[in-house]
MILUM-775885 format. One record per residue: x, z negated, y of N, C-alpha, C, O in turn. Coordinates in steps of 0.001 Angstrom, whole numbers, plus 524288, in hexadecimal, padded with zeros to 5 digits. Atoms other than C-alpha are relative to their C-alpha. Layout:
XZYXZYXZYXZY/...
This chain:
7FABD7FF90802397491C56A3BD6E608002B7FE327FA528029D800B37F706/80026801FC8055B74663561E1D622C7FD58803E17FC707FF24804DB7F816/802D57FC2A8033E73C6E56BE6D5D4980365804B67FEE280330806E07FA98/7FCB07FB64800D974649576DCD5F26804467FEC67FC008056C801FF7F89F/7FBFA80178803CF750F756F77D57B77FDC17FFBC7FA908003D8016D7F6CF/8027780053805237476A56CB1D4CAA7FF01805727FDD37FFAF806647F929/801027FA9E801C4743C757B22D4C2E804F4802917FE1A804EB805557FA2C/7FB037FDAD801B57520557F1FD4B5A801AF7FDDE7FABE8037B800D67F769/7FE9F8024280515754885758BD402D7FCA2802487FBB27FE948037B7F777/803967FDDC803E97487D57A95D39048016E805917FEA880159807137FA17/7FE787FA8E800FF74CC8588B8D3AB580516800457FCFB805B48039F7F996/7FB0A80009802E375A9A5855ED36027FF217FEC37FA4A801608014B7F6E0/8011D80152805727554C57ED5D29C17FD4A8047C7FD457FE7E805AD7F8C4/802BE7FB938024974C0C58A57D2786803C4804717FEDC80348807157FADE/7FC2F7FBCA800D27576F593DAD2919803697FED97FB4080474802567F81C/7FCC8801648048875FD358C59D1F477FCF9800A27FAF47FF07802A07F716/8032C7FF79804B17549658BC3D15967FF27805B27FEA67FF3B8072B7FA12/800D57FA738010F7521259A4FD1748804E68027F7FDE48049B805FF7FA9A/7FB177FDF18021D7607459D1CD14EA800867FEA67FA458022D801E27F71F/7FFB98019A8057B75FD559552D08567FC52803477FCA57FDC7805077F869/803CD7FCEA802FB7537F59C83D03F0801DC805947FF5A80159807D47FB22/7FE0E7FAA380067759745A9B6D0703804818004F7FC32804F58040F7F939/7FBAF7FFFB803BA765BA5A5F3CFF947FE107FFCF7FA748002B802797F70C/8021A800488054A75D955A245CF3BF7FD87805237FE637FDE4806AF7F9D9/8029A7FB1F8015B755EA5AF08CF48F803DB8044C7FEAA802CB807737FB31/7FC5C7FBBC8012E761E15B7D1CF4B6804167FE717FBF68080C8011F7FB70/7FC9F8015980462768805B0ACCE96F804827FC778016B807B27FB537FE01/7FBB58035F7FE7A771C85A7FACF1237FE147FA668009D7F9927F96C801FA/8014F805837FF5D772325991FCF151801567FE528058680449800F480842/7FEBB802487FAE677294590B1CFD958044A7FBFF7FF208036C7F7F27FCAF/7FB578031A8011F7801B58ABCCFD93801827FCD3804D6801E37FEF280923/7FE55803727FBC37842457EF3D05E8805867FE117FF18807767FE297FAB2/7FAA1801F38003B7919257950D08F1800287FA83802557FE7F7F9A6806C3/7FF46805667FE347947E56ABCD09FF805D87FEC87FFC2807ED7FDA27FB94/7FA47800B17FFA87A2AA56913D0E8C801287FAB6802867FF457F98F806CB/7FED3805467FE1D7A83155B3CD1035805E07FF5B800A8808F8800D17FD46/7FA86801787FF1A7B4FF556DDD1646800507FA0C7FFB67FE747F75180334/7FFB68059C800D27B7FB5494DD10EE803D97FD91803DF806FA8005F80634/7FC7A8028F7FC3E7BF2C53F06D194D805AB801857FF1C807A1801687FAB9/7FA937FE40800407CCD8543B8D1C6A80091805DA7FFF5804E7807D98008B/7FFD17FA4B8004F7C92B55232D1B5D7FD4580284804A57FB60806EB8043F/802BD7FDEF7FB717C37955401D290280299804E28023A80015807DC8050C/7FD477FB617FDF67CDD755E65D2C0A7FEDD804EB7FCDD80094809277FE5D/801267FB758034C7C8BB56766D21557FBAF8034E802867F93C801AA80652/803DC7FC587FDF67BFA957307D23BA7FA917FD817FFEA7F9417FAB27FC3E/80533802547FFCC7B1DC56F38D27E37FC0D803787FD307FD43807DF7FBAC/803FA7FD5E803297A52A57343D213C7FE6280537802617FDEA8091B7FF97/801BE7FB257FD877A0F257D73D2B42803FD8045C7FF7A8029E808C97FE30/7FBEA7FBFF800667ADFB58491D2B55800A3801D07FA628017E806727F968/7FF817FE84805757AEB25842CD1C7D7FBAE803C57FE667FCBC807A87FBC6/804577FC89801677A12058A4FD1B0B800C48056E802607FFEA809627FFC5/7FF267FAE47FD867A45C59504D24D88046C803067FD6180404807C57FCB4/7FB9C7FD548028C7B15A5980ED1E347FE7D802117FAA08002D8064E7F91B/801B07FE338052B7AAF5598F1D10BF7FC94804D98008C7FD4E808A17FDAB/8036E7FB7C7FF477A0655A241D15A78031F804BF801EA801F98092C8006D/7FCA87FBA77FE5F7AACB5AA68D1C7F80329802147FB5980403806CA7FAE2/7FCFA7FE6C804A07B2AE5AA92D0FD87FCA6803377FC377FE84807097F9F8/803757FD3B8039A7A6E85AEFFD07C07FD59804AC802957FB2E808007FFE0/8023F7FB897FD3F7A2265B86ED123F7FA1F7FFF6800557F7B780418800D1/805B58004D7FFBE794295B37BD12967FE6E7FA6A8014E801A27F6D580121/8020F8053C7FF0E78B8F5A7F8D16267FF0A7FD467FACC7FCC07FF917F73F/8001F802B68050D78C3359DAFD0B6E7FCB07FB0D8003A7F9727FA2A7FCC9/80211805498001C7879859035D0F8D7FB1E7FF69803607FA82801FB80765/8048B801A47FD0277AB358A7FD14248005F7FA22800C9803F57F79B7FED0/8000C8059E7FF307774A57CDAD18A37FF527FD2A7FACC7FC1F7FEC87F797/800A1802EC804E377901572C9D0DA27FA797FE087FF1B7F90B7FCE07FAAA/8055A801FA8009876AEE56E6DD10527FCB3803C67FCC77F951802147F9CF/8032E7FC1D802B97656357B2BD0AEB80305802B07FBA0801178066D7F94E/7FCC67FD78804087704F57E8AD01617FDF27FEAA7FA917FC417FA487F98C/80168800DE8058076D095803BCF2FA804BF7FEDD7FCA58043D7FCCD7F854/7FB1F801568029677B3D57F15CEEF9803D87FE3680430803927FFF4808A9/7FC97802797FC287860B57760CF58C8059B800047FE138069E7FF667F96A/7FA6C800AB80119794DA57770CF623801BA7FB0B802C8801877FAB480793/7FDF4804DD7FDDB79A57569BBCF7F8805F0800387FFB580822801407FB8E/7FA4D7FFC47FFD67A88C56938CFC30802007FBB48037D7FF7B7FA4B80755/7FDA98041E7FCDA7B16755EB5D0184805F08007D7FFDF80831802957FC2D/7FA4B800117FF9E7BF8455D26D05E6801A47FA758015A7FF0B7F7CF8046A/7FE13805467FF357C76F55090D05BB805F38000C7FFEB8084D803667FD66/7FA48800398001F7D59854CA8D084C801F87FE0B7FAC47FF837FABA7F84D/7FD6C801BD804C57DE8F54B05CFC9C805A17FEC380162807697FFED805B2/7FA7D8013D7FF1F7EC6B5463ECFB5180352802CC7FBF680380801247F773/800267FDB27FABB7F23254F84CFE0C7FBF280453800517FA27806307FC43/803477FB627FF307E95B55A1BD03DC7FA317FEDD800217F8717FB0180267/805B1800067FF8B7DACD55C83D01DE7FD88801747FAD27FFEC804217F79F/8030E7FEB1804AD7D07555D7DCF7327FA99801CF801B87F81F7FF5D8050A/8051B7FDC37FEC27C423565DECF7DA7FCEA8007B7FAEB7FEEA8027B7F707/803887FF6A8046C7B8AA5651ACEE647FB41803328018B7F92180270805CA/8047B7FCA07FEE77ADB656F43CEDA67FC7A8000B7FB387FE51800097F6C7/803CA7FFF38044E7A13D56F66CE58F7FB09802B0801DB7F9098018380611/804EC7FD587FEE57955D5785ECE55A7FBE77FE1B7FC217FD027FD8F7F77B/80430801E3803617885457396CE0047FAD580249801D37FA518040280649/8052B7FE1C7FEA077A16577C2CDFA07FC8A7FB6B801A37FE5E7F70380238/8038B8040B7FE1576E1457042CE3E77FF577FB8F7FC217FE0A7F7317FDA9/8007D80412803F876DD5568D5CD6E8804FA7FCE17FF53805237F93F7FC2E/7FB0F802BF8007877BDD56456CD8B28039F8022B7FBDC807BE7FFE77FADD/7FC947FDB4803FE7817056D3BCCE11804C08028180291804408052D80689/7FB2B7FDC87FDDE78F8E5711CCD08B8004B805CF7FED27FFC6807667FA50/7FF7C7FA5D800927913057FB7CD2C6805A8801C080056806E38062E7FEEF/7FA737FEB97FF9679FC957F6ECD54F802C77FBD980323800587F91C80640/7FD02803D27FD147AA9C576F5CDA94805B7801B480064807A1804B77FD2C/7FA957FEB17FEEE7B86557800CE002802CB7FB18801FA8004F7F76A803D4/7FCBC804097FDA67C3B556F13CE3E9804CD80293802578070F8061F80001/7FB577FDFF7FD5C7CEBC571DECED84803697FB6980199801687F74D80317/7FC55803E87FE217DAF156A09CF0AF8045D802AF8030C805A88073780217/7FBA07FE017FCF77E5E556BD3CFA70803767FB7080189801817F7578031E/7FC46804067FE657F238563E6CFD21801C6800B28059D8050B7FDB780781/7FE787FEFC7FA9A7F3625698ED0ADE7FDFB7FBB1803977F9B77F9A2802C2/8019F804207FC5E7F2C555FC5D160C7FB75801B4803727F88E7FE648055F/804307FE007FCA17E9595689ED1DB17FB5A801AA7FCB17FBF08049C7F8EF/804B57FE9C802EE7DB5A569C3D18E07FE80805B7800D47FBEF8080C7FD7E/801707FA8F7FEEF7D9FF57732D1F358026D803CA7FC1A800B5808437FBB4/7FDA47FC95803E87E2CE57CA8D147B7FC368013A7FB937FD0D804ED7F89F/803E07FF31804247D6EE57B95D0B6D7FB7080368801BF7F82D804D77FE84/804A27FD467FDFD7CD695830ED14367FECB804EB7FCE37FA5B805A07FB2C/800E37FB06802B07CF2A59061D0DA17FE3C7FF187FA627FAA6801AF7F881/8017080112805747CE8858AA5CFFD77FA757FDCE7FFA07F7937FF1B7FC01/805448023D800167C233582D3D032F7FBEF80443800CD7F7F58044E7FE19/803B17FBBB7FEFD7BB5B58EF6D08AB7FF4D803587FB1B7FAE6804B07F9B8/800637FCC4804B87BE98596E8CFC6A7FD227FD167FBAA7F9DB7FF597F8F7/8028880309804257BA6F58BE2CF3417FA2A7FF72800FE7F70B800027FD61/8059A800777FEC87AD76589C2CFA5C7FD4D805427FF417F8E3805737FD5C/802507FAD7800C77AB0E59876CFA4E7FF11801377FA3F7FAE6803287F8DA/800B37FF1C805A57AD3659975CEB937FBAC7FC917FDCE7F8827FE4F7FAA1/804078038E801E87A4C058D76CE93E7FA9A801B9801E27F6C4801107FF10/805017FE0B7FE09799FB5935CCF1D87FE1B804907FCAD7F976804E47FB7B/8018C7FB948034B79A0659FD7CE9B97FE3C7FE1E7FA9E7FA858003B7F86A/801BC802228050B7992E597D8CDD2B7FAA67FD6B800817F7537FE007FD14/804F9802B87FF4C78E0758FA8CE2B67FB7E803C2800DC7F723802C27FF16/8042A7FC367FF057865C59B87CE7417FE7A802E57FB047F9EF804567FA5F/801247FD3C804D6787685A20ECD9E97FEF4805C5800F37FF47807878056A/8011B7FA677FF59784065B066CD7807FAF5800E38031C7F72E7FDF480297/8049B7FEAB7FCDE77A665B6A7CE0EC7FBA2802127FC8E7FC728056F7F937/804987FE5E8031376CC95B842CDB4C7FCD8803E1803337FB5B802BB807A0/802F87FC007FD2A765A55C4A1CDF2C7FA5C7FE598008D7F8467FBC87FD10/8058F801467FF59757DE5C31FCE4BB7FCBC802757FBB47FE558066F7F984/8033C7FDFD8044874CC65C559CDAD37FE68805B2800C17FE20808907FCE8/801CF7FAA87FF297484B5D233CE15280422804017FEB0802DB8087B7FD79/7FBE07FC2F800F2755905D87CCDF48801C88002A7FA5B80538803427F90A/7FE688000680572756A85D552CD0BC7FDC7804CA7FD407F938806177FE0F/8020D7FB7A802E57557E5E14BCC7D97FBEC7FE517FC087FC4A7FA267F9A9/8042480136803CB7495E5E1C3CBF6D801EC8012D7FA818042B805527F98F/7FE647FF6B8058074C105DFFFCB0E37FB617FEB67FC947F8257FB6D7FDF3/804588012A8038B742C65E024CA56D800717FA7E7FDE5804C27F8807FD2F/7FFCF805568020973EF85D2D1CA0468029A7FFCE7FAA880217803697F784/7FD43800CE804F1746F85CDC0C950D7FD8F7FB537FD5A7FCD57F7387FFBE/8024B80446802FF741015C573C8A8A8043A7FBFC7FECC8086D7FD4B7FCDB/7FC4D8043C800E9747BE5B857C899D7FDA47FC3F7FC1C7F95E7FA2D7FCE1/801DD803A6803EE746635B01DC7D9B8004D7FA738021F8042B7F90380498/7FFEA805627FE09742CD5A21BC80C4804407FCC37FD5A805407FD577F8AF/7FC0A8037E8020C74D6A59812C7F067FE5D7FA6A801107FBAF7F952804E7/8015D805807FEFD74BFE5898EC7DC9802977FE3380511807137FF8E80627/7FDCA801CC7FAFE74DFE582F6C8AE0804C37FC7F7FF25804F67F94A7FB92/7FB54803458001875B2E57CF3C8D527FFB57FC13804717FEC47FD67808F7/80022804327FC2675B9257014C9429805917FF1A801F4808F37FD4F7FF0A/7FAC6800AE7FDC57674256FC3C9D47800AB7FA60801D47FCF97F800803C9/7FF288055A7FE1C76D61562B0CA0607FF8D7FFD4805E6800BD803AB8088B/80080800657FA4676AC055DC4CAE0F805568009E802978093C7FE86800B5/7FAF87FF3A7FD5E775425620BCB79A802187FADA802257FF327F79680427/7FD5F8049E7FDE977F08557B1CBB578034580198804AF8061D8057880494/7FD097FEDF7FB33784C855765CC8D0805407FD3C7FFC0805767F8717FF6C/7FADE80287800477936B55519CC86F801057FCB3804DB7FF627FDFD80931/7FEB78036E7FBA37986954A2FCD0C5804038029C8038B807F9804A9801C1/7FC437FDF67FC2E79F0854EB2CDD26804567FC038009B803377F7728019E/7FBC9803D37FF8B7AC875486FCDDA08000E7FD8A805627FF7F800448094E/7FFEF8028B7FADF7AD5253E42CE85C804DE8018580301808D1802F3800AA/7FB5B7FED47FCE37B699540A7CF3A7804757FC5A7FEA7803A27F7C27FD7D/7FB6880333800FA7C45D53BE0CF17D800717FBC9804277FF2C7FCBC808B2/7FF938042A7FC1A7C70D52EBDCF808803FA8014D80429807DB803F580326/7FC557FF487FBC17CDB052ED7D052C804BE7FC877FEFB804257F7F67FD9A/7FB58802D2801877DBD752AB7D034D801077FB3680361803FD7F7BC801E0/7FF4C8049F7FCD17DB1152126D0E837FDB97FB297FD747FF107F6D87FF17/8025980465802B47D2F051867D0532802AE7FEE87FAD0800657FC557F774/7FD2D800E3804D17DD2951846CFA73805257FD3F80133807667FDED80565/7FB2A802F67FF607E8F750F6ECF881804A7803A37FF9380523806977FBCF/7FB3F7FCE3800027F5DD515F3CFC098048A7FC97801BF803C17F87480411/7FB65803027FE81803C75114BCFE25804AA803A2800A4804E0807D67FE52/7FAFC7FD4F7FF758113D515E3D02918045A7FBFB7FFA0803C17F7838014E/7FB8980375800CA81E6E5100CCFF2F804F580326800C1805588078C7FED8/7FB267FD297FF6082C1B513CDD0360803EE7FD3A8036F802967F9788061D/7FBCF8025C7FCE38393251087D09DF8001080221805857FDB48062B806A2/7FF947FE5F7FA9383C6F51182D1851805197FDFB8024B807667FA418004D/7FB58801957FD1A847EF51069D21BA7FE457FE0F8055C7FB2C8009D80803/801B78027C7FB2E8468E50757D2D85804797FF73803E6808FC7FEBB80267/7FCA1801917FBB184D1250592D3AC57FD197FBDB803167F8797FC7F8043F/802A28044A7FD5984A3F4F8CDD41E1803017FE21804B5807CF7FE43804CD/7FDC9802367FB4784C874F2EDD4F517FDC37FA88800B17F9037F9C9800A4/801AB805697FFAC84C284E428D50FF7FF7D7FD767FAB07FE787F8C77FA51/8004B8021F8054F84C0B4E284D424A804E67FCC87FED68048D7F87A7FCB7/7FAE48027D8006585A964DEE9D4220802A88008E805568007280305808D2/7FD937FFCB7FACA8644E4DD78D4D66800928057F802387FFEF8063D806EE/7FF847FAA57FE238668A4EC2ED4E377FC1E803767FD0B7F92B8019C7F9BB/803807FC5E802C385F3A4F862D49C7800CE7FF817FA25805268001C7F82C/7FFAC801308059085C1C4F595D3B9E7FE21804A07FCC47FAC1807A17FE6B/801797FBFB803BE85B054FEB9D30067FE307FD477FB0B800C07F9B27F91D/8021880287804A8852B84FB2FD24647FD5B803CF7FC567FC0C808347FDC8/802EC7FD20803EC84C675000FD18017FAC07FD5C7FF397FA707F8907FF20/805458021E8007D83DBD4FE68D162F7FD49802567FB407FEAE8068F7F96A/803927FE1480406833A14FFE6D0B7F7FA7F7FF478020F7F8EF7FAEF80368/805338001F7FDBE825F35035DD100D7FBD7800E37FBD27FC8A804097F841/8048F7FF3E80362818DF50228D09007FB3380049803907FA607FCD3806CD/804EB7FF737FD1D80BFD50719D0EDA7FB92800567FC0C7FB8F803C87F8B1/8047680034803937FF5D503AFD07B57FB1780124803297F9CC7FE3D806C5/804BA7FE647FD2D7F2F750AAFD0C587FB387FDD27FD237FA057FF777F8C8/804888028A802567E6F95024ED09967FB0380262802357FA988030C806F4/804E77FDD17FE167D93B50832D0A597FD4D7FC45803CC7FCBD7F79C802C0/8030B802BD7FC047D1D2503EBD16968030B7FBB5802D9800E47F93B8065C/7FCFD804177FD6F7DCCD4FA97D1A9A804808022A8033A805F57FFCD80727/7FB7B7FDE87FD447E80650334D1F0C804CD7FFE97FC88804657FFF07F7BD/7FB137FFB2802C57F64F5034FD1B47803077FAEC800B2803947F8FA8050F/7FC898048A7FFDF7FEC54F78DD17C880595801FF7FFCD8070D804DB7FC39/7FA947FE467FF7E80CE34F9BDD1BF9803957FB797FE87803757F75E80108/7FC6180407801DB8174C4F1E7D14958057A8024C8000380647806AE7FE34/7FAA27FE107FFDA825E74F336D16C4803EF7FB9D7FF97802F97F74880171/7FBA4803AA80034832A74EC47D13B7804D7802CB801F3805A580766800D2/7FB5B7FDA47FDAB83F6B4EE94D1AFA804BB7FC7F7FF1D8046E7F7BA7FF9F/7FAF7802B08009984D874EAD9D182C803C780266803ED804DE80714803BB/7FCA87FE197FBC8856A84EBE9D23E5805B07FF067FEA88071E7FAE47FCA8/7FA6C8009880100865354EE56D22BB8024C7FBDC803A0800F57FBA38083D/7FDA1804237FCC686D684E2B5D27718035D80251804558055F806AA803E6/7FC967FE7F7FBB1874BC4E384D343F802347FB1F802857FFCB7F6F68026B/7FD3F804647FD9E87E574DAD0D3B6E7FF5880025805EA7FE92804498083A/800A0800737FA5B87D624D5E9D4962803117FB42801E08037C7F7607FF12/7FD36804617FDB4885614CD13D5244805A8801528011E80744805D7800D1/7FA7C7FF677FEC78938C4CAF9D55E6803527FDEF7FB88801487FC1A7F795/7FC80801E18042189F7A4C756D4DF77FF867FA237FF458002F7F8347FAEB/8007C805B18006889D5D4B8E1D510B7FAA37FE557FE027FA1E7FA217FBBB/8055580157801A988EAE4B91CD4E387FD5E804FC7FE257FB35807F380141/801EB7FB188023388A564C3DDD45317FBDE7FEC97FBD97FC6C7FB1C7F8CC/80418800BF803D987DF14C518D3D277FEAB805087FD307FEF9809457FF71/801CC7FB8F80319879524CE16D32447FA377FF347FEE37F89E7FB1B7FCF2/805AC800808006486ABA4D0C8D32067FDD1804007FC207FF93808777FBDF/802EC7FC838037E861CF4D68CD27B77FA517FE438000A7F90E7F9EA801A7/8059E801247FFA88530A4D73BD26407FD0B802E27FBC47FE728073A7FA41/803BA7FD908039A8482E4DA04D1C817FA8E7FE4F801AF7F9BE7F9C58030E/80543801687FE50839BD4DA86D1FC87FBEA802FE7FCD87FD0F806E77FA4B/804847FDC0802B582C624DDCCD1A2E7FB8480039803DE7FA887FC6480699/8044E7FF547FC49820CD4E322D22137FB068018E7FD267FB26804457F92F/8052F7FE9D80202812404E448D1F597FC8D80123804AB7FC257FDEE8083A/8035B7FE947FBA4808EC4EB73D28667FB27802E97FE3A7FACE804AA7F9C3/804DB7FD30800FE7FB7D4F1A9D292D7FFA380498803C1800B08040F8086B/800527FB367FCE07F94F4FF8FD2DFD7FA67802147FFCD7F94D805A67FCC6/805787FE3D800487EAB250141D30A87FEF180511802E47FABF8075180238/801047FB6B7FCC57EC3850CC8D39F18035C8049C7FE518056B8076B801A2/7FCD77FBAD801F27F35451688D31417FC9C804E87FFB67F887804E37FD2A/802A67FAF08003C7EEF6524B5D33548035B8039D7FCAE807D3804B67FE14/7FCD57FCFF803A87F36252D34D27F57FCFB804AA7FDFC7F82C804AB7FDDF/802257FB6E8028D7F12453A72D21CA80312800E87FB01806357FDA07F96B/7FD2B7FEC9804C37F61E54116D1587805AC8017580100808B6801EF7FD4E/7FAAC7FE3D7FEDD8029A54505D1C968030D7FC4A80387807DB7FC6B80372/7FD358035E7FC50805DF53AA8D26E27FC927FB668016A7F7F07FB468001F/802EE804967FE5E801D752DA6D2C9E802C97FD2C80461807887FDA7804FF/7FDE38030D7FBB1803C3524CFD385E7FCD47FB028005D7F80B7FB1F7FFE6/802DC804E67FFDA800655167FD39B6803017FBBA802C3807897FC6C80435/7FDB9804927FD878031350928D3FAC7FF2A7FB517FC797FAE67FA977FA60/80046804A58034B806054FCA1D382B801897FB3B80332804957FBA2806E5/7FE92805027FDA8806E14EE5DD3C47800577FBF87FBAE7FD357FC047F809/7FF62803DA8041980BA94E2F9D3443804147FBF4801608058A7FB4D805E8/7FC108041D7FF648157B4D81CD323C804A58013F7FC8E80433803FA7F8A0/7FB247FF1D802CF823834D826D2D92802C27FAC17FF6A8032B7F7CA8032D/7FD1B804C6800FE82B084CCFFD2757805088012E7FD268057A805297FA7C/7FB0A7FF0F802A1838D24CBA6D226B803E77FBB9801068027D7F76B802A2/7FBB7803BC7FF6A845F74C4D5D23158048D802CF80287805E780729800FC/7FB297FE147FDBB851C14C70FD2BD08044F7FC2E7FE72803B87F76F7FEF2/7FB9380328801C285ECA4C239D269E8048A800C6803BB806228052D804D2/7FB887FFD87FC69869D74BED5D2FDF804737FCD37FDAB803C47F8557FC19/7FB59802AA801ED8777F4BB6ED2B6F804108001E8045D805F58044B805D0/7FC6A800437FB99880804B6A5D3651805697FE457FE67805FC7FAF27FAFA/7FA8B80179800D988F4A4B59FD3646802B17FF7F80543801288020E80908/7FD15800AF7FB28898D34B139D40A8803587FB277FFCB804207F8E97FB9C/7FC66804677FFDC8A1C74A64DD451B7FD677FAE77FE81800057F7257FD0C/802BE804CF8015D8972C49C45D429D7FE337FFD67FA5F7FB527FC417F8F3/801AA7FFD38056B8953A49FEED344F7FBF18042C7FF207FADF80747802A4/803EB7FC1D8016388AF54A820D2D6E7FB157FD537FE067FB3B7F8E97FC1F/80504802318019A87CA14A60DD2A5B7FC40804787FEE87FC5A8086F801A0/803E77FC0C80161871A74ADDED23E87FA927FDC4800EE7F9497F9887FF0C/80547801B57FEB7863CB4ACCFD290A7FC128041E7FE407FD0E808CD7FEBB/804717FCA480149856FD4B28AD23FC7FB567FE378034C7F9977F9C2802E2/804498015D7FC8884C0F4B2F1D2E067FB3D803737FED47FBC3808337FE53/804B67FCEB8011983DEE4B711D2B527FE5E80349804B77FF71801ED80934/801D77FC677FBED837DE4C240D32F97FA26800CB7FF6C7F818800E47FB14/805897FEA77FFF4829D04C4F4D36D77FEE2802E8805128002A801028094D/801607FD087FB55824F54CF66D402B7FB3F8036B7FEEE7FA20804C77FA74/804477FC42800588192B4D7EBD42E98020F8055C8019A805EE805C68046D/7FE147FAC77FEBE81A824E697D43EE7FB80803DF800657F74C803107FE35/803727FB737FFD0813904F335D475780324804C27FE67807B7805457FFCB/7FD137FBA68024D8172C4FFC3D408B7FCD980505800857F869805547FEB1/8024C7FACA7FFB18140B50DEFD43E18029F8035B7FBDB80764803F97FBDD/7FDB77FD3080462815C95164DD37C47FD50805417FF417F8D78060A800D7/802167FAE080163813D852432D333580249801C37FAD68067E800097F947/7FDEC7FDE6804DB8156252B89D26877FE72805BB7FF7B7FA6A8076B8017B/800A17FA648009981679539CAD22B280126801737FA60805247FFE97F82F/7FF337FE8280573814CC53FC8D15428043B804357FFB2803C58085580220/7FBD57FC31800EA82158546B7D11027FE4E803AC7FBA97FDFA808677FC76/8026D7FD4B8046081C2754AF7D03C27FE007FBBE7FC5B800677F79F7FBC2/8027880400803438132D543D4CFA69803BB7FE6B7FB9D80602801C87F90A/802BA804647FD7A814D4538A1CF7AA803657FD2780400802A07F87B804D8/7FC5C802967FC7981FA2535E2D01B27FE63800B9805B07FCC5804F48074E/80147800137FA7A81D3853245D0FED804B87FE00803148076D7FA6C8015B/7FC07801DD7FC5B826DD530BDD1B317FD527FC6A803DF7F9427FDC78060D/8026C803D67FC8D8240D524AAD2364803D37FE45804318088D7FE368034E/7FCE1802067FBB7828FF51F85D305E7FCD37FC2D803397F8087FC8B8036B/802D7803ED7FD00825A75140FD3925803777FDC78044A808417FE298041E/7FD75802EA7FBCA8290F50C90D45887FD587FAAC8003E7F88C7FA578004B/8020D8054C80054827824FDBCD4599801EC7FCC18049B806707FD2F80633/7FEA0803E77FC0C827574F355D504A7FE467FAAB7FDF37F9CE7FA047FC4D/8012B80537801F8828084E4F3D4C61800A87FBD280427803B17FC73807D4/7FFA9804867FC83826244D7F2D5365801487FB377FCB07FDC57F9017FA43/7FE85804788034D82DE34CD04D4C9B7FD377FAFB801AF7FCF57F9B980651/802478052B7FF0B826C64C007D4B6D8041A7FBC37FF41803607F76680125/7FB908038E800918339C4B964D4767804C7802A88026180656806E0800AD/7FB737FDCB7FD5C83F334BBD1D5049804747FC0A7FFA6804287F7C1801D0/7FB918036A800D984C394B5FDD4C4F8048E8019F80376805588063D8048A/7FB157FF1C7FD3C858AC4B49AD54418046F7FDFB7FC978048B7F9637FB2F/7FB9D8015F803668651B4B4A0D4C24804D87FF1F8036E8062480255806C4/7FB608015E7FCF28712F4ADFED51B9804347FDEA7FC5A803227FC7B7F7E4/7FB9E802008030A87E974A9C4D4D05802527FB59802E28032E7FB828079D/7FDA3804AE7FDBB8844649C41D4F2F805E1800747FF68807E5800F57FB12/7FA557FF6F7FFF18928D49D18D5309802A77FAEC7FE71800207F6E17FDCF/7FD1980494801C289D53493B9D4F1A7FFE07FB93803DF8004F7F70F80249/80033804317FC1489C6F48C29D5BD67FA8A7FDCA800B77F9AD7FA9580431/8054E802107FFB188DEE48992D59957FC5F803248036C7F7AB802238035E/8035C7FCC27FCBB888D9493ACD633B7FD50804357FCB67FEFA805607F85B/803187FC14802CB87EF549E03D5F467FFF080517803197FFD580514807E8/8006C7FADD7FD9487E894AC8FD61F47FBF78033B7FD127FBFB8036E7F844/8041B7FCDC8027B872E84B57BD5F8280250804E17FD89805C8807657FFB8/7FE717FB3C802BD874C34C064D55B47FBB78041F800757FCD1808A7801A1/804607FC417FF918671D4C6ACD55A77FAF27FCFF800AD7F9FD7F92F7FDE7/805398022A7FF2F859954C332D5AD07FC01804467FEE17FC668089180101/803F47FC1F8016E84DD14CA35D54F67FCA48015E804BE7FB1B7FDD8807A2/8030A7FE617FB69846344D247D5F337FA2D7FEF87FF517F8627FD867FB18/805AD800D580019837C44D133D62B27FD19804857FD7A7F8B7803D67FB9F/802687FB7180267834D44DEDFD5DAC803F3802C67FC8B8089F802D67FDAE/7FCC37FCD48037483A1B4E718D528D7FD89805697FF7D7F8E78061E80094/801F57FAB1800BF838C64F58DD4FA9802A78028F7FB61806C6800D37F99C/7FDBD7FD478047683B514FEEED44AA7FD9C805587FF437F9528067680120/801D77FAC680179839F550CC8D3FB18014A800CD7FA488053A7FED87F858/7FF717FF6B805AF838785110BD319C7FE7D8057C7FE537FAEC807DB80084/801577FB0A802708386351D7BD2992800B17FF5A7FA1F804797FCFE7F850/7FFC7800C4805A48359351E36D1B177FCEC8041A7FD157FAB2807B37FF5F/802B87FC6A8039182FB752543D0F817FC537FCCD7FC957FDE87F8DF7FA4F/803F3802DA803078232D520E5D08B17FE2D803447FB667FD92808047FBD5/8023E7FD8E804A881E3D5240ACFB0B7FA497FE777FFB87F9037F9D47FFAA/805AE800EF7FFBC80F5952578CFAD87FDC37FF2A7FA8E7FEFE8020A7F6E7/802CC80116804D58070051F8DCF0137FA288001F801187F86D7FDF480505/805A87FFCE7FF527F87352251CEE847FE32805838012F8014680933800F7/8023B7FAD57FF1C7EF4E52D93CF1E0801D380251805148004E806AD8066C/
């Protein structure tokens, strides 16, 4: 079995070499194709399909194995913001550039570039192959022409142009979003609370996303005519979102962090009035998503559950010295948010 496999490999190499020799004899070069899909471009056309489409487009066999090729077409595709970028370059065995192309597309689907890539590779293949040279036996006989000797010209050594490096993946670049939001909260104040928020998301390379937000809640009153309180609240949250999955058009992630702030209670009633400021501290988990509306604006939404570490009970002391509860903070809080973010960065 091993001997048979070795024989097949030897025959395949011999066949490729013979194809190259035959191509050289009939005036054609042996052309290879090296097609690369950089990280993030795995959905683009693969090398085998691209080669078959180019040969179908040109109506003939074009490519041989890069191992025996005398000229090569190097091409790559990479994600851009927005869309895709394709670079193509043809060179000979000495590394001299025979032609090059660049393609870009702002379409979210890489398949929108398939037809353009096939046409560009086909044109570059024709440039790399050059004009067909007739075999020596078929050349017409012509009388010799006397050529006067000329002094030899020394050509400068060919320089191989540097191939541009692939563009960096945007996940390794600093980005940020900033924008306002509208909040609804349960357990934040005595009844369903409405607040305004400002959100900042900072995407750090290799660390994840830092989620920062501040919220101001509209005051609301609670209690009876004899013991009534007015409550308001402001808080600031900081969280880390290491599990954010995002694309150029949408994203979904989970954040966890801490929230601190101040709740202000002002009580009035038969026993007098009093204003209290109590500190707040709680942990929270936040499920969030965002959707690109149009560059650079994103629509964002989230659902949050919090566990207060400080739980206050607010009461009013009546004129006879007795006390009546006005509001006791719950063990869990919840909220929903919708907002608009302005994107900064690549």
